[in-house]
Steps between C-alpha positions, in 0.01 A plus 500: 500500500417861418240548225636750250212479250351833407158361413381273780123499450442391138272700274419755772861613508513526120178700509645741755822529298327586172252728677795696641656536156164611355544831682785620271305360201206728579718802583716481188200430275324812629819705463566386142135554407510856634823566309349361179189716540712809559715424193191440290588143409258214524637165616221263595464460873512120475847526343621721784362256755645194325845658475505577870352165601759288323782725619422516871360149526824363355688664785240367744559149364876513557470613864500144648796402280697807608415421862627142467812632327566729796463204734736289288755776435489734797730801525705362786837643586703241312249418224387838368690463170326171416163650598562808284588279201186289549274803518671666204423189292143490628451870425625447145255215443211702644582806288526291181177319585308821562627652173409185305155499660462865406583419139241222500231728643573771241472237224168368636364854522589558135750777570780309323494302177682204646642371826857533370438863411366559849811333649730724297308802625534384862872425478646749252319829547582762769145452634561128540838553665344745746232239566772242575654735757158560657436125510834445674410769753170324565685173563722674756187641668338155505817345644514773766138438599557125515811558712296703748239221518772237544677693775170561677413130483846399626460746787160350583645148493785610724253657741298177496814300583580740781145471633522119479829506687350733761209256540742213552687711755174574680419128503843432645438763767187307600702180512767672709236618747382143550855374539575776749240370744672163515841671519394712796391188688857377463641844582638532147476852359405504129617855425728370228192397301365854496843639414514249216165625373639852510794380289258348250295821493823690426573269205144554370537878522827476303322290234746214560223250430709185448693557822176570687352170382815317611485682834139387548599140430789530744275654764262208448786265586576705812136487605489123460818474706349725767193277520723192515707658776178559690458124531803471728691717742845411367669426170846405380754775447529381140128559440517834682787616278313384188204713609729801558660444157160526329420810701831656391419414137173687535665807653773500232231569241438825683854603600691322220880540545461705819423178687783248524499196726717207594442193718763301691392190694749285692502125451242315703270801548262459208271258683497691827149578621410870532175687563310531172553838326754620755752638248262670259398790732867573569584501127194715433619742767841526333337571164270762648763688700811442290419427134206740465696778669805475271553583136809280484495117509459349846635156588296279733694205642316208658709248692440197719748318720508264797701552819482328838166337424345827389386623159611850399299682232625837384360753253743780424475795264736780400232767492494835685495339844299559819356838597670689780390368840314199357450197723317170461288568808372840387545503124396154381229511238226248437732260315775476761251498787320211332828310459591550865155393624502182291853409606388540859194285436717223350807510725404684818815665633749285304510726197689821425412783261746783440489794261838671464669752270763374255816693410533709291122504451216254507299289744531144626205305643623189683272224630625214715287205601544138603604281207209265427568237231233363270239286676530675835195666649 
């Protein structure tokens, strides 16, 4: 929880506060004394000092209360009227209190016959009314100074949260590096982890703190799944699709409505065995080359079906399509090359991988492999 107290260090903070307000006490005392000397009047110096001390120290004393009031009633977009009313009431109480204190001081100094006479002077004379306006102006100045302190503290707390989030991201990067070594031994490319960290960094830069924390938690789940996948070469299609669904959730935080996805799995295919993390690089490739390149929503369709003892996995998007002259042999990036190599390692020459354009625009990545039910090696 953020600490919004103005005075955090006990008597030292109060000492600093009153020492700061002693500066106008000294300046105004010297000014009034010089004016009195020039006018030929003789007001004792102790009276000048006492008048300034009570006046400025009263305003010093209300600083923490004004600060807490600003925290409680901040001038947010939809709450400024309530905040203005609260501060108007507080200003009225402060002005009345300062004027009453002034009447008491004048009575103690013997400048008025009674406290009630001093009150009438403060509240009914033009001099007193001018003093009330000056007191109100001082309250506005105090509130402005407290607002600056509050905004500065909120900015510092926000920076601290950002730094904490950056530290967590750095720790995750270290964890990703360790996971990558195991992934490389299994010929699994962990680029999606680094892209996910870039998505989190983007959320941090946009100050979308809550979404960034959720993205970190989601990335933690993906990391655990990656480590679990490293314990075996294959997994069920159901588990693979669950992993892809979490990855899509993470990327939606970055692309929001620009990324749309659907999954269609034929009956009897959920428990088919597939190479671990075989779909994710293909989906990542579609996001990188279709979603990130378009300003309009892009639909990614993932489907699975069984035909003639073979499992067909297809990832299709309706993005801008393939570049002119592109081919799988010459244009495949790290992701597709990794998918092809791992399919070859699992199935030898009994697999098929095709990347084809889709009318009117888009790309289809089709993988075919022997259908292996649960429990098969």
